[in-house]
CHARMM-style PDB file with segment names, atoms N, HN, CA, C and O in Angstrom:
ATOM      1  N   MET     1      19.506  -8.945  47.169  1.00  0.00      PROA
ATOM      2  CA  MET     1      18.146  -9.357  47.410  1.00  0.00      PROA
ATOM      3  C   MET     1      17.615 -10.344  46.141  1.00  0.00      PROA
ATOM      4  O   MET     1      16.436 -10.632  45.936  1.00  0.00      PROA
ATOM      5  N   SER     2      18.397 -10.645  45.602  1.00  0.00      PROA
ATOM      6  HN  SER     2      19.354 -10.411  45.768  1.00  0.00      PROA
ATOM      7  CA  SER     2      17.845 -11.863  44.632  1.00  0.00      PROA
ATOM      8  C   SER     2      17.653 -13.498  45.334  1.00  0.00      PROA
ATOM      9  O   SER     2      17.001 -14.411  44.828  1.00  0.00      PROA
ATOM     10  N   ASN     3      18.486 -13.547  46.737  1.00  0.00      PROA
ATOM     11  HN  ASN     3      19.016 -12.806  47.148  1.00  0.00      PROA
ATOM     12  CA  ASN     3      18.811 -14.030  47.416  1.00  0.00      PROA
ATOM     13  C   ASN     3      17.525 -14.609  48.228  1.00  0.00      PROA
ATOM     14  O   ASN     3      17.217 -15.772  48.488  1.00  0.00      PROA
ATOM     15  N   PHE     4      16.838 -13.283  48.558  1.00  0.00      PROA
ATOM     16  HN  PHE     4      17.088 -12.338  48.347  1.00  0.00      PROA
ATOM     17  CA  PHE     4      15.560 -13.264  49.048  1.00  0.00      PROA
ATOM     18  C   PHE     4      14.094 -13.862  48.622  1.00  0.00      PROA
ATOM     19  O   PHE     4      13.058 -14.253  49.161  1.00  0.00      PROA
ATOM     20  N   ASN     5      14.746 -13.659  47.109  1.00  0.00      PROA
ATOM     21  HN  ASN     5      15.587 -13.341  46.671  1.00  0.00      PROA
ATOM     22  CA  ASN     5      13.362 -13.720  46.232  1.00  0.00      PROA
ATOM     23  C   ASN     5      13.234 -15.274  45.932  1.00  0.00      PROA
ATOM     24  O   ASN     5      12.251 -16.013  45.861  1.00  0.00      PROA
ATOM     25  N   ASP     6      14.878 -15.536  45.752  1.00  0.00      PROA
ATOM     26  HN  ASP     6      15.676 -14.936  45.810  1.00  0.00      PROA
ATOM     27  CA  ASP     6      14.369 -17.280  45.315  1.00  0.00      PROA
ATOM     28  C   ASP     6      14.207 -18.412  46.659  1.00  0.00      PROA
ATOM     29  O   ASP     6      14.030 -19.622  46.509  1.00  0.00      PROA
ATOM     30  N   GLU     7      14.303 -17.776  47.839  1.00  0.00      PROA
ATOM     31  HN  GLU     7      14.446 -16.794  47.960  1.00  0.00      PROA
ATOM     32  CA  GLU     7      14.276 -18.415  49.364  1.00  0.00      PROA
ATOM     33  C   GLU     7      12.708 -18.254  49.458  1.00  0.00      PROA
ATOM     34  O   GLU     7      11.893 -19.063  49.901  1.00  0.00      PROA
ATOM     35  N   GLU     8      12.512 -17.077  48.958  1.00  0.00      PROA
ATOM     36  HN  GLU     8      13.174 -16.420  48.597  1.00  0.00      PROA
ATOM     37  CA  GLU     8      10.545 -16.837  49.268  1.00  0.00      PROA
ATOM     38  C   GLU     8       9.644 -17.798  48.119  1.00  0.00      PROA
ATOM     39  O   GLU     8       8.504 -18.191  48.366  1.00  0.00      PROA
ATOM     40  N   ASP     9      10.322 -18.074  46.920  1.00  0.00      PROA
ATOM     41  HN  ASP     9      11.248 -17.755  46.720  1.00  0.00      PROA
ATOM     42  CA  ASP     9      10.167 -18.518  45.958  1.00  0.00      PROA
ATOM     43  C   ASP     9      10.177 -20.133  46.433  1.00  0.00      PROA
ATOM     44  O   ASP     9       9.423 -21.031  46.058  1.00  0.00      PROA
ATOM     45  N   LYS    10      10.694 -20.157  46.876  1.00  0.00      PROA
ATOM     46  HN  LYS    10      11.305 -19.427  47.181  1.00  0.00      PROA
ATOM     47  CA  LYS    10      11.051 -21.948  47.416  1.00  0.00      PROA
ATOM     48  C   LYS    10      10.173 -22.262  48.177  1.00  0.00      PROA
ATOM     49  O   LYS    10       9.437 -23.248  48.134  1.00  0.00      PROA
ATOM     50  N   LEU    11      10.230 -21.168  49.140  1.00  0.00      PROA
ATOM     51  HN  LEU    11      10.828 -20.367  49.174  1.00  0.00      PROA
ATOM     52  CA  LEU    11       8.752 -21.524  50.227  1.00  0.00      PROA
ATOM     53  C   LEU    11       7.917 -21.454  49.874  1.00  0.00      PROA
ATOM     54  O   LEU    11       7.190 -22.417  50.116  1.00  0.00      PROA
ATOM     55  N   ASN    12       7.442 -20.560  49.214  1.00  0.00      PROA
ATOM     56  HN  ASN    12       8.033 -19.778  49.017  1.00  0.00      PROA
ATOM     57  CA  ASN    12       5.773 -20.606  48.457  1.00  0.00      PROA
ATOM     58  C   ASN    12       5.669 -22.149  47.565  1.00  0.00      PROA
ATOM     59  O   ASN    12       4.643 -22.800  47.760  1.00  0.00      PROA
ATOM     60  N   ALA    13       6.419 -22.560  46.876  1.00  0.00      PROA
ATOM     61  HN  ALA    13       7.253 -22.032  46.718  1.00  0.00      PROA
ATOM     62  CA  ALA    13       6.398 -23.594  46.245  1.00  0.00      PROA
ATOM     63  C   ALA    13       6.299 -24.783  47.223  1.00  0.00      PROA
ATOM     64  O   ALA    13       5.563 -25.714  46.896  1.00  0.00      PROA
ATOM     65  N   HSD    14       6.750 -24.822  48.011  1.00  0.00      PROA
ATOM     66  HN  HSD    14       7.348 -24.066  48.277  1.00  0.00      PROA
ATOM     67  CA  HSD    14       6.848 -25.921  49.232  1.00  0.00      PROA
ATOM     68  C   HSD    14       5.565 -25.950  49.870  1.00  0.00      PROA
ATOM     69  O   HSD    14       4.951 -26.955  50.228  1.00  0.00      PROA
ATOM     70  N   LEU    15       5.117 -24.402  50.010  1.00  0.00      PROA
ATOM     71  HN  LEU    15       5.615 -23.585  49.720  1.00  0.00      PROA
ATOM     72  CA  LEU    15       3.765 -24.176  50.868  1.00  0.00      PROA
ATOM     73  C   LEU    15       2.557 -24.781  50.127  1.00  0.00      PROA
ATOM     74  O   LEU    15       1.529 -25.238  50.626  1.00  0.00      PROA
ATOM     75  N   GLU    16       2.898 -24.686  48.845  1.00  0.00      PROA
ATOM     76  HN  GLU    16       3.733 -24.314  48.439  1.00  0.00      PROA
ATOM     77  CA  GLU    16       1.605 -24.983  47.792  1.00  0.00      PROA
ATOM     78  C   GLU    16       1.335 -26.748  47.886  1.00  0.00      PROA
ATOM     79  O   GLU    16       0.250 -27.322  47.975  1.00  0.00      PROA
ATOM     80  N   GLU    17       2.850 -27.411  47.826  1.00  0.00      PROA
ATOM     81  HN  GLU    17       3.732 -26.945  47.753  1.00  0.00      PROA
ATOM     82  CA  GLU    17       3.163 -28.750  47.898  1.00  0.00      PROA
ATOM     83  C   GLU    17       2.470 -29.471  49.118  1.00  0.00      PROA
ATOM     84  O   GLU    17       1.818 -30.511  49.022  1.00  0.00      PROA
ATOM     85  N   LEU    18       2.755 -28.624  50.517  1.00  0.00      PROA
ATOM     86  HN  LEU    18       3.285 -27.780  50.595  1.00  0.00      PROA
ATOM     87  CA  LEU    18       2.129 -29.091  51.227  1.00  0.00      PROA
ATOM     88  C   LEU    18       0.633 -28.920  51.390  1.00  0.00      PROA
ATOM     89  O   LEU    18      -0.009 -29.757  52.025  1.00  0.00      PROA
ATOM     90  N   ARG    19      -0.143 -27.501  50.649  1.00  0.00      PROA
ATOM     91  HN  ARG    19       0.378 -26.821  50.134  1.00  0.00      PROA
ATOM     92  CA  ARG    19      -1.738 -27.424  50.633  1.00  0.00      PROA
ATOM     93  C   ARG    19      -1.944 -28.970  50.009  1.00  0.00      PROA
ATOM     94  O   ARG    19      -2.376 -29.872  50.727  1.00  0.00      PROA
ATOM     95  N   LYS    20      -1.644 -29.154  48.804  1.00  0.00      PROA
ATOM     96  HN  LYS    20      -1.293 -28.422  48.220  1.00  0.00      PROA
ATOM     97  CA  LYS    20      -1.618 -30.019  47.857  1.00  0.00      PROA
ATOM     98  C   LYS    20      -1.685 -31.513  48.667  1.00  0.00      PROA
ATOM     99  O   LYS    20      -2.673 -32.232  48.513  1.00  0.00      PROA
ATOM    100  N   LYS    21      -0.851 -31.816  49.313  1.00  0.00      PROA
ATOM    101  HN  LYS    21      -0.048 -31.232  49.438  1.00  0.00      PROA
ATOM    102  CA  LYS    21      -0.863 -32.824  49.858  1.00  0.00      PROA
ATOM    103  C   LYS    21      -2.059 -33.305  51.094  1.00  0.00      PROA
ATOM    104  O   LYS    21      -2.549 -34.365  51.483  1.00  0.00      PROA
ATOM    105  N   HSD    22      -2.185 -31.810  51.435  1.00  0.00      PROA
ATOM    106  HN  HSD    22      -1.787 -30.949  51.119  1.00  0.00      PROA
ATOM    107  CA  HSD    22      -3.331 -31.823  53.030  1.00  0.00      PROA
ATOM    108  C   HSD    22      -4.602 -32.202  51.762  1.00  0.00      PROA
ATOM    109  O   HSD    22      -4.959 -33.380  51.768  1.00  0.00      PROA
ATOM    110  N   ARG    23      -5.242 -31.328  50.764  1.00  0.00      PROA
ATOM    111  HN  ARG    23      -4.952 -30.371  50.760  1.00  0.00      PROA
ATOM    112  CA  ARG    23      -6.024 -31.599  50.302  1.00  0.00      PROA
ATOM    113  C   ARG    23      -6.372 -33.202  49.958  1.00  0.00      PROA
ATOM    114  O   ARG    23      -7.409 -33.737  50.349  1.00  0.00      PROA
ATOM    115  N   GLU    24      -5.322 -33.904  49.149  1.00  0.00      PROA
ATOM    116  HN  GLU    24      -4.479 -33.469  48.831  1.00  0.00      PROA
ATOM    117  CA  GLU    24      -5.154 -35.375  48.932  1.00  0.00      PROA
ATOM    118  C   GLU    24      -5.430 -36.395  50.097  1.00  0.00      PROA
ATOM    119  O   GLU    24      -5.864 -37.540  49.970  1.00  0.00      PROA
ATOM    120  N   LEU    25      -5.183 -35.924  50.937  1.00  0.00      PROA
ATOM    121  HN  LEU    25      -4.830 -34.994  51.040  1.00  0.00      PROA
ATOM    122  CA  LEU    25      -4.872 -36.633  52.280  1.00  0.00      PROA
ATOM    123  C   LEU    25      -6.411 -36.220  52.774  1.00  0.00      PROA
ATOM    124  O   LEU    25      -6.916 -37.164  53.380  1.00  0.00      PROA
ATOM    125  N   ASP    26      -6.940 -35.524  52.716  1.00  0.00      PROA
ATOM    126  HN  ASP    26      -6.530 -34.756  52.224  1.00  0.00      PROA
ATOM    127  CA  ASP    26      -8.395 -35.162  53.306  1.00  0.00      PROA
ATOM    128  C   ASP    26      -9.191 -35.710  52.497  1.00  0.00      PROA
ATOM    129  O   ASP    26     -10.222 -36.095  53.048  1.00  0.00      PROA
ATOM    130  N   THR    27      -9.113 -35.969  51.030  1.00  0.00      PROA
ATOM    131  HN  THR    27      -8.276 -35.655  50.582  1.00  0.00      PROA
ATOM    132  CA  THR    27     -10.265 -36.249  50.149  1.00  0.00      PROA
ATOM    133  C   THR    27      -9.703 -38.180  50.458  1.00  0.00      PROA
ATOM    134  O   THR    27     -10.621 -38.973  50.249  1.00  0.00      PROA
ATOM    135  N   TYR    28      -8.619 -38.693  50.812  1.00  0.00      PROA
ATOM    136  HN  TYR    28      -7.873 -38.049  50.981  1.00  0.00      PROA
ATOM    137  CA  TYR    28      -8.795 -39.614  50.950  1.00  0.00      PROA
ATOM    138  C   TYR    28      -9.701 -40.535  52.594  1.00  0.00      PROA
ATOM    139  O   TYR    28     -10.369 -41.511  52.934  1.00  0.00      PROA
ATOM    140  N   ILE    29      -9.199 -39.588  52.965  1.00  0.00      PROA
ATOM    141  HN  ILE    29      -8.656 -38.795  52.690  1.00  0.00      PROA
ATOM    142  CA  ILE    29      -9.838 -39.769  54.252  1.00  0.00      PROA
ATOM    143  C   ILE    29     -11.497 -39.612  54.219  1.00  0.00      PROA
ATOM    144  O   ILE    29     -12.192 -40.511  54.693  1.00  0.00      PROA
ATOM    145  N   SER    30     -11.977 -38.647  53.746  1.00  0.00      PROA
ATOM    146  HN  SER    30     -11.412 -37.917  53.361  1.00  0.00      PROA
ATOM    147  CA  SER    30     -13.240 -38.678  52.958  1.00  0.00      PROA
ATOM    148  C   SER    30     -13.731 -39.932  53.032  1.00  0.00      PROA
ATOM    149  O   SER    30     -14.470 -40.504  53.833  1.00  0.00      PROA
ATOM    150  N   GLU    31     -12.850 -40.434  51.459  1.00  0.00      PROA
ATOM    151  HN  GLU    31     -12.250 -39.969  50.808  1.00  0.00      PROA
ATOM    152  CA  GLU    31     -13.691 -41.405  50.549  1.00  0.00      PROA
ATOM    153  C   GLU    31     -13.582 -42.564  51.208  1.00  0.00      PROA
ATOM    154  O   GLU    31     -14.361 -43.442  50.837  1.00  0.00      PROA
ATOM    155  N   THR    32     -12.684 -42.881  52.265  1.00  0.00      PROA
ATOM    156  HN  THR    32     -12.051 -42.168  52.566  1.00  0.00      PROA
ATOM    157  CA  THR    32     -12.491 -44.095  52.991  1.00  0.00      PROA
ATOM    158  C   THR    32     -13.323 -44.269  54.046  1.00  0.00      PROA
ATOM    159  O   THR    32     -14.073 -45.245  54.072  1.00  0.00      PROA
ATOM    160  N   PHE    33     -13.304 -43.374  55.026  1.00  0.00      PROA
ATOM    161  HN  PHE    33     -12.695 -42.580  55.004  1.00  0.00      PROA
ATOM    162  CA  PHE    33     -13.802 -43.158  56.280  1.00  0.00      PROA
ATOM    163  C   PHE    33     -15.390 -42.688  55.981  1.00  0.00      PROA
ATOM    164  O   PHE    33     -16.146 -42.806  56.945  1.00  0.00      PROA
ATOM    165  N   ASN    34     -15.880 -42.241  54.913  1.00  0.00      PROA
ATOM    166  HN  ASN    34     -15.265 -42.145  54.130  1.00  0.00      PROA
ATOM    167  CA  ASN    34     -17.041 -41.646  55.187  1.00  0.00      PROA
ATOM    168  C   ASN    34     -18.226 -42.337  55.475  1.00  0.00      PROA
ATOM    169  O   ASN    34     -18.997 -41.757  56.240  1.00  0.00      PROA
ATOM    170  N   ASN    35     -18.602 -43.585  54.989  1.00  0.00      PROA
ATOM    171  HN  ASN    35     -17.976 -44.056  54.368  1.00  0.00      PROA
ATOM    172  CA  ASN    35     -19.612 -44.196  55.830  1.00  0.00      PROA
ATOM    173  C   ASN    35     -19.444 -45.013  56.813  1.00  0.00      PROA
ATOM    174  O   ASN    35     -20.203 -45.982  56.780  1.00  0.00      PROA
ATOM    175  N   GLN    36     -18.463 -44.954  57.982  1.00  0.00      PROA
ATOM    176  HN  GLN    36     -17.846 -44.167  58.008  1.00  0.00      PROA
ATOM    177  CA  GLN    36     -17.902 -45.659  58.919  1.00  0.00      PROA
ATOM    178  C   GLN    36     -18.212 -44.625  59.998  1.00  0.00      PROA
ATOM    179  O   GLN    36     -17.977 -43.420  59.920  1.00  0.00      PROA
ATOM    180  N   ASN    37     -18.850 -45.362  61.152  1.00  0.00      PROA
ATOM    181  HN  ASN    37     -19.042 -46.341  61.216  1.00  0.00      PROA
ATOM    182  CA  ASN    37     -19.071 -44.442  62.329  1.00  0.00      PROA
ATOM    183  C   ASN    37     -17.945 -44.733  63.464  1.00  0.00      PROA
ATOM    184  O   ASN    37     -17.785 -45.861  63.932  1.00  0.00      PROA
ATOM    185  N   ILE    38     -17.100 -43.485  63.900  1.00  0.00      PROA
ATOM    186  HN  ILE    38     -17.230 -42.569  63.520  1.00  0.00      PROA
ATOM    187  CA  ILE    38     -16.012 -43.521  64.322  1.00  0.00      PROA
ATOM    188  C   ILE    38     -16.862 -43.144  66.160  1.00  0.00      PROA
ATOM    189  O   ILE    38     -17.600 -42.270  66.613  1.00  0.00      PROA
ATOM    190  N   SER    39     -16.202 -44.366  66.681  1.00  0.00      PROA
ATOM    191  HN  SER    39     -15.602 -45.077  66.313  1.00  0.00      PROA
ATOM    192  CA  SER    39     -16.855 -44.442  68.390  1.00  0.00      PROA
ATOM    193  C   SER    39     -16.461 -43.334  68.710  1.00  0.00      PROA
ATOM    194  O   SER    39     -15.549 -42.812  68.068  1.00  0.00      PROA
ATOM    195  N   PRO    40     -17.120 -42.617  69.913  1.00  0.00      PROA
ATOM    196  CA  PRO    40     -16.611 -41.763  70.985  1.00  0.00      PROA
ATOM    197  C   PRO    40     -15.283 -42.372  71.514  1.00  0.00      PROA
ATOM    198  O   PRO    40     -14.555 -41.390  71.655  1.00  0.00      PROA
ATOM    199  N   GLU    41     -14.817 -43.114  71.760  1.00  0.00      PROA
ATOM    200  HN  GLU    41     -15.409 -43.912  71.646  1.00  0.00      PROA
ATOM    201  CA  GLU    41     -13.420 -43.669  72.200  1.00  0.00      PROA
ATOM    202  C   GLU    41     -12.588 -43.409  71.229  1.00  0.00      PROA
ATOM    203  O   GLU    41     -11.605 -42.730  71.525  1.00  0.00      PROA
ATOM    204  N   VAL    42     -12.750 -43.874  69.810  1.00  0.00      PROA
ATOM    205  HN  VAL    42     -13.549 -44.426  69.570  1.00  0.00      PROA
ATOM    206  CA  VAL    42     -11.921 -43.812  68.852  1.00  0.00      PROA
ATOM    207  C   VAL    42     -11.325 -42.006  68.949  1.00  0.00      PROA
ATOM    208  O   VAL    42     -10.166 -41.632  69.132  1.00  0.00      PROA
ATOM    209  N   TYR    43     -12.468 -41.217  68.770  1.00  0.00      PROA
ATOM    210  HN  TYR    43     -13.410 -41.520  68.621  1.00  0.00      PROA
ATOM    211  CA  TYR    43     -11.806 -39.448  69.233  1.00  0.00      PROA
ATOM    212  C   TYR    43     -11.213 -39.255  70.006  1.00  0.00      PROA
ATOM    213  O   TYR    43     -10.253 -38.490  69.910  1.00  0.00      PROA
ATOM    214  N   ARG    44     -11.563 -39.910  71.166  1.00  0.00      PROA
ATOM    215  HN  ARG    44     -12.343 -40.530  71.244  1.00  0.00      PROA
ATOM    216  CA  ARG    44     -10.871 -39.638  72.400  1.00  0.00      PROA
ATOM    217  C   ARG    44      -9.395 -40.116  72.396  1.00  0.00      PROA
ATOM    218  O   ARG    44      -8.525 -39.332  72.774  1.00  0.00      PROA
ATOM    219  N   LEU    45      -9.088 -41.311  72.004  1.00  0.00      PROA
ATOM    220  HN  LEU    45      -9.794 -41.948  71.697  1.00  0.00      PROA
ATOM    221  CA  LEU    45      -7.731 -41.864  71.719  1.00  0.00      PROA
ATOM    222  C   LEU    45      -7.194 -41.165  70.808  1.00  0.00      PROA
ATOM    223  O   LEU    45      -6.017 -40.895  71.044  1.00  0.00      PROA
ATOM    224  N   LYS    46      -7.703 -40.672  69.627  1.00  0.00      PROA
ATOM    225  HN  LYS    46      -8.660 -40.891  69.435  1.00  0.00      PROA
ATOM    226  CA  LYS    46      -7.059 -39.476  68.632  1.00  0.00      PROA
ATOM    227  C   LYS    46      -6.492 -38.509  69.361  1.00  0.00      PROA
ATOM    228  O   LYS    46      -5.276 -38.353  69.468  1.00  0.00      PROA
ATOM    229  N   THR    47      -7.681 -37.563  70.090  1.00  0.00      PROA
ATOM    230  HN  THR    47      -8.669 -37.691  70.003  1.00  0.00      PROA
ATOM    231  CA  THR    47      -7.630 -36.403  70.671  1.00  0.00      PROA
ATOM    232  C   THR    47      -6.255 -36.749  71.765  1.00  0.00      PROA
ATOM    233  O   THR    47      -5.220 -36.141  71.495  1.00  0.00      PROA
ATOM    234  N   GLN    48      -6.232 -37.536  72.768  1.00  0.00      PROA
ATOM    235  HN  GLN    48      -7.073 -38.030  72.987  1.00  0.00      PROA
ATOM    236  CA  GLN    48      -5.165 -38.031  73.127  1.00  0.00      PROA
ATOM    237  C   GLN    48      -3.678 -38.065  72.570  1.00  0.00      PROA
ATOM    238  O   GLN    48      -2.645 -37.557  73.006  1.00  0.00      PROA
ATOM    239  N   LYS    49      -3.931 -38.825  71.480  1.00  0.00      PROA
ATOM    240  HN  LYS    49      -4.770 -39.237  71.126  1.00  0.00      PROA
ATOM    241  CA  LYS    49      -2.686 -39.173  70.591  1.00  0.00      PROA
ATOM    242  C   LYS    49      -1.816 -37.788  70.025  1.00  0.00      PROA
ATOM    243  O   LYS    49      -0.606 -37.583  69.927  1.00  0.00      PROA
ATOM    244  N   LEU    50      -3.213 -36.805  69.651  1.00  0.00      PROA
ATOM    245  HN  LEU    50      -4.196 -36.972  69.731  1.00  0.00      PROA
ATOM    246  CA  LEU    50      -2.350 -35.239  69.562  1.00  0.00      PROA
ATOM    247  C   LEU    50      -1.989 -34.830  70.499  1.00  0.00      PROA
ATOM    248  O   LEU    50      -0.766 -34.718  70.411  1.00  0.00      PROA
ATOM    249  N   TRP    51      -2.403 -34.453  71.590  1.00  0.00      PROA
ATOM    250  HN  TRP    51      -3.396 -34.544  71.661  1.00  0.00      PROA
ATOM    251  CA  TRP    51      -1.875 -33.768  72.960  1.00  0.00      PROA
ATOM    252  C   TRP    51      -0.754 -34.697  73.104  1.00  0.00      PROA
ATOM    253  O   TRP    51       0.165 -33.951  73.441  1.00  0.00      PROA
ATOM    254  N   LEU    52      -0.189 -36.150  73.035  1.00  0.00      PROA
ATOM    255  HN  LEU    52      -0.937 -36.755  72.761  1.00  0.00      PROA
ATOM    256  CA  LEU    52       0.713 -36.673  73.496  1.00  0.00      PROA
ATOM    257  C   LEU    52       2.047 -35.615  72.417  1.00  0.00      PROA
ATOM    258  O   LEU    52       2.991 -34.944  72.837  1.00  0.00      PROA
ATOM    259  N   LYS    53       1.544 -35.882  70.830  1.00  0.00      PROA
ATOM    260  HN  LYS    53       0.777 -36.427  70.489  1.00  0.00      PROA
ATOM    261  CA  LYS    53       2.351 -35.502  70.308  1.00  0.00      PROA
ATOM    262  C   LYS    53       2.991 -33.877  70.675  1.00  0.00      PROA
ATOM    263  O   LYS    53       4.168 -33.532  70.781  1.00  0.00      PROA
ATOM    264  N   ASP    54       1.960 -33.212  70.790  1.00  0.00      PROA
ATOM    265  HN  ASP    54       1.004 -33.492  70.703  1.00  0.00      PROA
ATOM    266  CA  ASP    54       2.151 -31.748  70.744  1.00  0.00      PROA
ATOM    267  C   ASP    54       3.150 -31.330  72.260  1.00  0.00      PROA
ATOM    268  O   ASP    54       3.813 -30.316  72.478  1.00  0.00      PROA
ATOM    269  N   GLU    55       2.956 -32.383  73.009  1.00  0.00      PROA
ATOM    270  HN  GLU    55       2.417 -33.206  72.832  1.00  0.00      PROA
ATOM    271  CA  GLU    55       3.537 -32.380  74.300  1.00  0.00      PROA
ATOM    272  C   GLU    55       4.989 -32.398  74.096  1.00  0.00      PROA
ATOM    273  O   GLU    55       5.879 -31.567  74.284  1.00  0.00      PROA
ATOM    274  N   ILE    56       4.947 -33.910  73.541  1.00  0.00      PROA
ATOM    275  HN  ILE    56       4.225 -34.585  73.389  1.00  0.00      PROA
ATOM    276  CA  ILE    56       6.420 -34.393  73.242  1.00  0.00      PROA
ATOM    277  C   ILE    56       7.348 -33.077  72.448  1.00  0.00      PROA
ATOM    278  O   ILE    56       8.468 -32.696  72.788  1.00  0.00      PROA
ATOM    279  N   HSD    57       6.664 -32.640  71.520  1.00  0.00      PROA
ATOM    280  HN  HSD    57       5.754 -32.949  71.244  1.00  0.00      PROA
ATOM    281  CA  HSD    57       7.137 -31.357  70.691  1.00  0.00      PROA
ATOM    282  C   HSD    57       7.727 -30.161  71.573  1.00  0.00      PROA
ATOM    283  O   HSD    57       8.832 -29.619  71.617  1.00  0.00      PROA
ATOM    284  N   ARG    58       6.420 -29.967  72.313  1.00  0.00      PROA
ATOM    285  HN  ARG    58       5.523 -30.407  72.277  1.00  0.00      PROA
ATOM    286  CA  ARG    58       6.918 -28.653  73.389  1.00  0.00      PROA
ATOM    287  C   ARG    58       8.256 -28.783  74.297  1.00  0.00      PROA
ATOM    288  O   ARG    58       9.076 -27.918  74.603  1.00  0.00      PROA
ATOM    289  N   ILE    59       8.191 -30.242  74.642  1.00  0.00      PROA
ATOM    290  HN  ILE    59       7.524 -30.945  74.394  1.00  0.00      PROA
ATOM    291  CA  ILE    59       9.522 -30.506  75.243  1.00  0.00      PROA
ATOM    292  C   ILE    59      10.646 -30.418  74.723  1.00  0.00      PROA
ATOM    293  O   ILE    59      11.422 -29.552  75.125  1.00  0.00      PROA
ATOM    294  N   GLU    60      10.964 -31.198  73.816  1.00  0.00      PROA
ATOM    295  HN  GLU    60      10.334 -31.902  73.489  1.00  0.00      PROA
ATOM    296  CA  GLU    60      11.911 -31.118  72.614  1.00  0.00      PROA
ATOM    297  C   GLU    60      12.207 -29.615  72.022  1.00  0.00      PROA
ATOM    298  O   GLU    60      13.400 -29.328  71.916  1.00  0.00      PROA
ATOM    299  N   THR    61      11.617 -29.007  71.777  1.00  0.00      PROA
ATOM    300  HN  THR    61      10.649 -29.240  71.863  1.00  0.00      PROA
ATOM    301  CA  THR    61      12.138 -27.763  71.366  1.00  0.00      PROA
ATOM    302  C   THR    61      12.420 -26.818  73.009  1.00  0.00      PROA
ATOM    303  O   THR    61      13.278 -25.936  73.061  1.00  0.00      PROA
ATOM    304  N   LYS    62      11.813 -27.079  73.872  1.00  0.00      PROA
ATOM    305  HN  LYS    62      11.116 -27.795  73.830  1.00  0.00      PROA
ATOM    306  CA  LYS    62      12.421 -26.504  75.349  1.00  0.00      PROA
ATOM    307  C   LYS    62      13.656 -27.033  75.549  1.00  0.00      PROA
ATOM    308  O   LYS    62      14.593 -26.243  75.667  1.00  0.00      PROA
ATOM    309  N   LEU    63      13.881 -28.341  75.620  1.00  0.00      PROA
ATOM    310  HN  LEU    63      13.120 -28.983  75.525  1.00  0.00      PROA
ATOM    311  CA  LEU    63      15.337 -29.143  75.467  1.00  0.00      PROA
ATOM    312  C   LEU    63      16.125 -28.741  74.436  1.00  0.00      PROA
ATOM    313  O   LEU    63      17.289 -28.970  74.766  1.00  0.00      PROA
ATOM    314  N   SER    64      16.077 -28.260  73.360  1.00  0.00      PROA
ATOM    315  HN  SER    64      15.132 -28.074  73.092  1.00  0.00      PROA
ATOM    316  CA  SER    64      17.142 -27.778  72.486  1.00  0.00      PROA
ATOM    317  C   SER    64      17.564 -26.279  72.435  1.00  0.00      PROA
ATOM    318  O   SER    64      18.679 -25.897  72.078  1.00  0.00      PROA
ATOM    319  N   ASN    65      16.553 -25.486  72.830  1.00  0.00      PROA
ATOM    320  HN  ASN    65      15.648 -25.796  73.120  1.00  0.00      PROA
ATOM    321  CA  ASN    65      16.587 -24.503  73.576  1.00  0.00      PROA
ATOM    322  C   ASN    65      17.722 -24.493  74.448  1.00  0.00      PROA
ATOM    323  O   ASN    65      18.908 -24.240  74.240  1.00  0.00      PROA
ATOM    324  N   ARG    66      16.913 -24.915  75.750  1.00  0.00      PROA
ATOM    325  HN  ARG    66      15.949 -25.120  75.919  1.00  0.00      PROA
ATOM    326  CA  ARG    66      18.080 -24.745  76.857  1.00  0.00      PROA
ATOM    327  C   ARG    66      19.507 -25.316  76.056  1.00  0.00      PROA
ATOM    328  O   ARG    66      20.416 -24.490  76.142  1.00  0.00      PROA
ATOM    329  N   ALA    67      19.854 -26.499  75.339  1.00  0.00      PROA
ATOM    330  HN  ALA    67      19.116 -27.170  75.270  1.00  0.00      PROA
ATOM    331  CA  ALA    67      20.838 -26.909  74.640  1.00  0.00      PROA
ATOM    332  C   ALA    67      21.450 -25.862  74.006  1.00  0.00      PROA
ATOM    333  O   ALA    67      22.676 -25.926  74.097  1.00  0.00      PROA
ATOM    334  N   THR    68      21.085 -25.035  73.472  1.00  0.00      PROA
ATOM    335  HN  THR    68      20.090 -24.983  73.398  1.00  0.00      PROA
ATOM    336  CA  THR    68      21.475 -23.792  72.650  1.00  0.00      PROA
ATOM    337  C   THR    68      22.033 -23.289  73.673  1.00  0.00      PROA
ATOM    338  O   THR    68      23.067 -23.727  74.178  1.00  0.00      PROA
ATOM    339  N   LEU    69      21.341 -22.242  74.099  1.00  0.00      PROA
ATOM    340  HN  LEU    69      20.502 -21.886  73.689  1.00  0.00      PROA
ATOM    341  CA  LEU    69      21.893 -21.384  75.367  1.00  0.00      PROA
ATOM    342  C   LEU    69      22.951 -22.258  76.057  1.00  0.00      PROA
ATOM    343  O   LEU    69      24.030 -21.674  76.151  1.00  0.00      PROA
ATOM    344  N   ASN    70      22.939 -23.065  76.387  1.00  0.00      PROA
ATOM    345  HN  ASN    70      22.063 -23.540  76.311  1.00  0.00      PROA
ATOM    346  CA  ASN    70      24.394 -23.751  77.643  1.00  0.00      PROA
ATOM    347  C   ASN    70      25.406 -23.783  76.588  1.00  0.00      PROA
ATOM    348  O   ASN    70      26.586 -23.880  76.925  1.00  0.00      PROA
ATOM    349  N   GLY    71      24.994 -23.693  74.992  1.00  0.00      PROA
ATOM    350  HN  GLY    71      24.035 -23.614  74.718  1.00  0.00      PROA
ATOM    351  CA  GLY    71      26.207 -24.365  74.677  1.00  0.00      PROA
ATOM    352  C   GLY    71      26.941 -22.643  73.950  1.00  0.00      PROA
ATOM    353  O   GLY    71      28.031 -22.486  73.399  1.00  0.00      PROA
ATOM    354  N   SER    72      26.068 -21.798  74.178  1.00  0.00      PROA
ATOM    355  HN  SER    72      25.183 -21.926  74.625  1.00  0.00      PROA
ATOM    356  CA  SER    72      26.636 -20.703  73.843  1.00  0.00      PROA
ATOM    357  C   SER    72      27.410 -19.611  75.147  1.00  0.00      PROA
ATOM    358  O   SER    72      27.970 -18.521  75.037  1.00  0.00      PROA
ATOM    359  N   SER    73      27.096 -20.593  76.500  1.00  0.00      PROA
ATOM    360  HN  SER    73      26.641 -21.479  76.589  1.00  0.00      PROA
ATOM    361  CA  SER    73      27.661 -19.886  77.359  1.00  0.00      PROA
ATOM    362  C   SER    73      29.060 -19.816  77.519  1.00  0.00      PROA
ATOM    363  OT1 SER    73      29.547 -19.095  78.390  1.00  0.00      PROA
TER     364      SER     73
END
């Protein structure tokens, strides 16, 4: 049971650190780009980039799962 609590504590500490970094990044973006107009083209490109990143992750996960299944057969 102690092992579970140690792991949970580590995960909670890591989660809090991620939240802190997220807030810092949000503040940085707001302060740096607050007074600049970002064109619709930039929004479109950022959306496309995010979609590509998500798709790459989905494919990598699928390939990893297949490799794991094939390795255990």
